[in-house]
C-alpha positions in Angstrom: 23.4 28.2 -2.8 20.2 26.4 -2.1 18.9 24.0 -4.7 15.3 23.8 -5.9 13.2 20.7 -6.4 9.5 20.4 -7.3 6.8 18.6 -5.4 3.2 17.6 -5.8 0.9 19.3 -3.3 -2.8 18.9 -2.6 -3.7 22.6 -2.6 -7.3 21.8 -1.5 -9.5 18.7 -1.6 -9.8 17.6 -5.2 -7.2 20.0 -6.5 -3.4 19.4 -6.9 -0.5 21.5 -8.1 3.2 21.3 -8.5 5.2 23.7 -6.3 8.9 24.6 -6.1 10.6 23.4 -3.0 13.9 24.7 -1.6 16.2 21.8 -0.7 18.4 22.1 2.4 22.1 21.3 2.2 22.5 17.6 3.2 24.1 17.4 6.6 26.1 14.6 8.2 24.2 11.4 8.1 21.8 12.7 5.5 21.3 11.7 1.8 20.2 13.7 -1.2 18.0 11.5 -3.5 17.1 12.1 -7.1 13.7 10.5 -7.6 13.2 8.0 -10.4 9.7 6.7 -9.8 6.9 7.1 -7.3 3.7 5.2 -6.9 0.2 6.5 -6.2 -1.2 4.4 -3.3 -4.7 4.5 -4.6 -6.8 3.8 -1.5 -5.1 6.1 1.0 -3.9 8.8 -1.4 -7.3 9.1 -3.0 -8.9 9.5 0.4 -6.4 12.2 1.3 -6.9 13.9 -2.2 -10.7 14.2 -1.7 -10.3 15.5 1.8 -11.8 12.4 3.5 -9.4 12.0 6.5 -11.5 12.5 9.7 -10.2 15.2 12.0 -9.8 12.7 14.8 -7.2 10.8 12.5 -5.2 13.7 11.3 -2.2 12.9 13.5 -2.4 9.1 13.0 -2.6 9.5 9.2 0.6 11.7 8.8 3.1 10.3 6.4 6.7 10.2 7.5 7.8 13.2 5.4 4.5 15.0 5.0 4.4 18.7 4.9 1.2 20.8 5.6 -1.9 19.6 7.3 -5.1 17.8 6.3 -7.3 18.5 4.4 -4.8 20.9 2.7 -2.6 22.3 1.5 -0.6 19.1 2.2 2.3 17.2 0.5 1.5 13.5 0.9 2.7 10.2 -0.4 5.0 7.4 0.6 6.1 5.2 -2.4 9.3 6.7 -3.7 12.3 5.2 -5.5 15.4 7.2 -6.4 19.2 7.3 -6.6 21.4 8.7 -3.9 23.4 11.6 -5.3 25.0 12.7 -2.0 25.5 10.8 1.2 27.6 8.1 3.0 29.9 6.1 0.7 27.9 2.9 1.2 24.8 4.6 -0.2 26.3 6.9 -2.9 25.0 5.9 -6.3 22.6 3.3 -4.9 19.0 3.0 -5.9 16.9 3.2 -2.7 13.3 3.2 -1.5 11.9 5.9 0.8 8.5 6.7 2.3 8.6 10.1 0.7 5.9 12.2 -1.1 6.0 12.9 -4.9 9.0 15.2 -5.3 11.8 15.4 -7.9 14.7 15.4 -5.3 14.7 15.3 -1.5 17.0 15.2 1.5 16.3 12.8 4.4 18.3 11.0 7.1 20.3 8.1 5.7 18.4 5.7 7.9 15.2 6.6 6.2 16.2 5.0 2.9 16.5 1.2 2.1 18.8 0.1 -0.7 17.2 -2.0 -3.4 18.4 -5.6 -3.3 19.9 -7.1 -6.5 17.2 -8.3 -8.8 14.6 -5.8 -7.8 14.2 -3.2 -10.6 13.4 0.4 -9.5 10.2 0.4 -11.6 8.8 -2.4 -9.5 10.2 -1.2 -6.2 7.5 1.5 -5.9 5.3 -1.3 -4.5 7.6 -1.8 -1.4 5.3 0.2 0.9 2.3 -1.9 -0.2 4.1 -5.2 0.1 5.2 -4.1 3.6 1.5 -3.7 4.5 0.8 -7.2 3.2 3.7 -8.6 5.2 2.4 -7.1 8.4 -1.1 -8.4 7.6 0.2 -11.9 7.2 2.2 -11.6 10.4 -1.2 -10.7 12.0 -3.2 -13.3 10.2 -0.7 -16.2 10.7 -2.0 -18.5 8.0 -1.3 -22.2 8.4 -0.2 -24.9 6.1 -3.2 -26.0 4.0 -5.5 -23.2 5.0 -8.5 -22.1 2.8 -8.1 -18.4 2.5 -10.1 -15.7 0.7 -8.9 -12.1 0.0 -11.9 -9.8 -0.5 -10.9 -6.7 -2.4 -8.5 -6.8 -5.4 -6.8 -3.4 -4.9 -3.1 -3.0 -4.3 -3.0 -4.3 -0.7 -5.4 -7.2 -1.5 -3.4 -8.3 -4.6 -0.1 -8.1 -2.7 -1.5 -10.3 0.1 -2.9 -12.7 -2.4 0.5 -13.1 -4.1 2.3 -13.8 -0.8 -0.4 -16.3 0.3 -0.1 -18.1 -3.1 3.5 -18.9 -2.2 2.5 -20.7 1.1 2.6 -24.5 0.6 -0.9 -26.1 0.4 -2.8 -22.9 0.9 -5.9 -22.4 -1.3 -6.2 -18.6 -2.0 -9.0 -17.0 -3.8 -9.1 -13.3 -4.7 -12.7 -11.9 -4.6 -13.6 -8.7 -6.4 -16.6 -7.1 -8.1 -14.5 -6.2 -11.2 -14.2 -9.2 -13.5 -11.1 -7.7 -15.0 -9.2 -8.6 -11.8 -9.4 -12.3 -13.0 -6.4 -11.7 -15.3 -4.5 -10.1 -12.5 -5.3 -13.0 -10.1 -4.0 -15.5 -12.6 -0.7 -13.7 -12.8 -0.5 -13.7 -9.0 -1.1 -17.4 -8.9 -4.5 -17.1 -7.1 -8.0 -18.2 -8.0 -10.6 -15.5 -8.8 -14.3 -15.2 -8.1 -17.0 -12.5 -8.2 -18.6 -12.1 -4.8 -21.6 -14.3 -5.7 -19.3 -17.2 -6.7 -16.8 -17.0 -3.9 -15.9 -20.2 -2.1 -16.9 -20.5 1.5 -15.8 -22.6 4.5 -12.6 -20.4 4.8 -10.3 -20.7 7.7 -9.2 -17.1 7.2 -10.4 -14.1 5.2 -8.4 -10.9 4.6 -10.6 -7.9 3.8 -9.3 -5.1 1.7 -12.2 -3.7 -0.3 -13.0 -0.8 2.2 -16.7 -1.5 1.7 -19.5 -2.5 4.1 -20.7 -5.1 1.6 -17.2 -6.6 1.4 -16.9 -7.0 5.1 -20.3 -8.6 5.4 -19.2 -11.1 2.6 -16.1 -11.9 4.6 -18.2 -13.1 7.5 -20.4 -15.2 5.2 -17.3 -16.9 3.7 -15.9 -18.1 7.1 -16.0 -21.6 8.4 -16.9 -22.0 12.1 -14.4 -20.3 14.4 -12.8 -18.6 11.4 -11.3 -15.1 11.4 -11.5 -12.0 9.3 -8.4 -9.8 9.3 -9.5 -6.2 8.4 -7.0 -4.3 6.3 -9.4 -1.6 5.0 -9.5 1.9 6.3 -12.8 3.6 5.9 -11.8 7.2 6.6 -14.9 9.2 7.5 -17.5 6.6 6.7 -19.6 4.6 9.1 -19.9 0.8 8.6 -22.8 -1.5 9.6 -22.1 -5.1 10.3 -24.5 -8.2 10.4 -23.4 -9.4 13.9 -26.7 -11.2 14.5 -27.8 -14.5 12.8 -25.0 -17.1 13.3 -22.1 -14.7 14.1 -21.9 -15.8 17.8 -23.0 -19.4 17.4 -20.2 -19.9 14.8 -17.7 -18.1 17.1 -16.4 -15.8 14.3 -13.8 -13.2 14.9 -12.8 -9.9 13.3 -9.4 -8.3 14.0 -7.7 -5.2 12.7 -4.3 -5.0 11.0 -2.5 -1.7 10.5 1.0 -1.1 9.1 1.7 1.9 11.5 3.1 -0.6 14.0 5.0 -3.9 13.6 2.6 -6.8 14.2 2.6 -7.8 17.8 3.4 -11.3 16.6 6.8 -10.0 15.5 7.3 -6.7 17.3 9.8 -8.2 19.8 12.0 -9.6 17.1 11.6 -7.4 14.0 12.0 -3.6 13.5 10.4 -1.3 10.9 13.7 -1.5 8.9 13.6 -5.4 9.0 10.0 -5.4 7.7 10.9 -3.0 4.9 14.0 -4.9 3.9 11.9 -8.1 3.7 9.2 -6.4 1.5 11.9 -5.3 -0.9 13.4 -8.8 -1.0 10.0 -10.2 -1.8 9.8 -7.8 -4.8 12.4 -9.9 -6.6 9.2 -11.8 -7.7 8.2 -10.6 -11.2 4.6 -11.6 -10.6 4.2 -8.2 -8.8 4.5 -6.4 -12.1 0.8 -7.3 -12.6 0.0 -4.5 -10.1 1.6 -1.7 -12.2 -1.3 -0.8 -14.5 -0.2 2.6 -15.8 2.4 5.3 -15.9 2.4 9.1 -16.2 5.1 11.8 -16.1 5.5 13.7 -12.9 4.3 17.0 -14.5 1.0 15.3 -15.3 0.1 14.5 -11.7 -2.2 17.5 -11.1 -4.4 16.2 -14.0 -3.9 12.5 -13.2 -4.9 12.5 -9.5 -8.5 13.7 -10.1 -8.9 10.9 -12.7 -7.6 8.3 -10.4 -9.8 9.6 -7.6 -13.0 9.5 -9.6 -12.3 6.2 -11.3 -12.1 7.6 -14.8 -8.5 6.3 -15.0 -8.8 2.7 -13.7 -5.6 1.5 -12.0 -4.1 -0.6 -9.3 -0.8 1.1 -8.8 -0.2 4.0 -11.1 3.5 4.7 -11.4 4.9 8.3 -11.8 8.1 8.7 -13.8 10.5 11.5 -13.2 12.8 13.3 -15.7 
């Protein structure tokens, strides 16, 4: 007899609901996972929730186990931690991470889950997908010993990148954000903090994660000559204007994109997606990442919580969802 689970669906832009889902019988090489926690990836999931994915990017923006189509109805998400209830002996009973939407139980190929290393609690492991993005960004950015680095944008990705940079020997890392409350988070991550008007310049490298036109313009101003901006933001359906006049060319500045959908070219010949995810989970043994979990709600509250996260009335970095 088929089993029933429950999943969060975006029924239409700005409106979510919980629907019953019939689970398939796990086949050979598949696992049945009972979800313990999921995380709301605020930047991307809020964009999806409000229907802001451009039609040209519908295919590129698909999550690994997404159902439905943009703008909706669509089942979307990719920060899930649970316990394997059925599957190969080496996974049975293990806590695992999967790039799966918000759902009480799910069946996926065994290769789609990554066991949590010892010392990484499930409550923190929901950050694995975001730390993976930061790992890929640093492979792209290639910071050097003693670099002066700014991270503009103190959201989930920016904070994860700032924490990893703070562990580099001799690197000066400053987290820049318009919200003064991010100063306390920056301290817990081991980074300096500055409001945009007080940010330190002459940077060798700037990572941009604010998803704002003003933030990207600030990145260019903070660079030293021949410095580089690594762009981590995704702007969805918005156009962005850049100040590429003035001293942009004479200072030989550079802007490059980083995107987690592929392994960074700097490591692609030697690292797989599975290697990158395993590294992200190992890095989450660091308790400093707990600073990014700023709230928790029960799974049944998601239809009411998502609109509040999207409009900012419920401030959060990573909002964790707990399952019964």
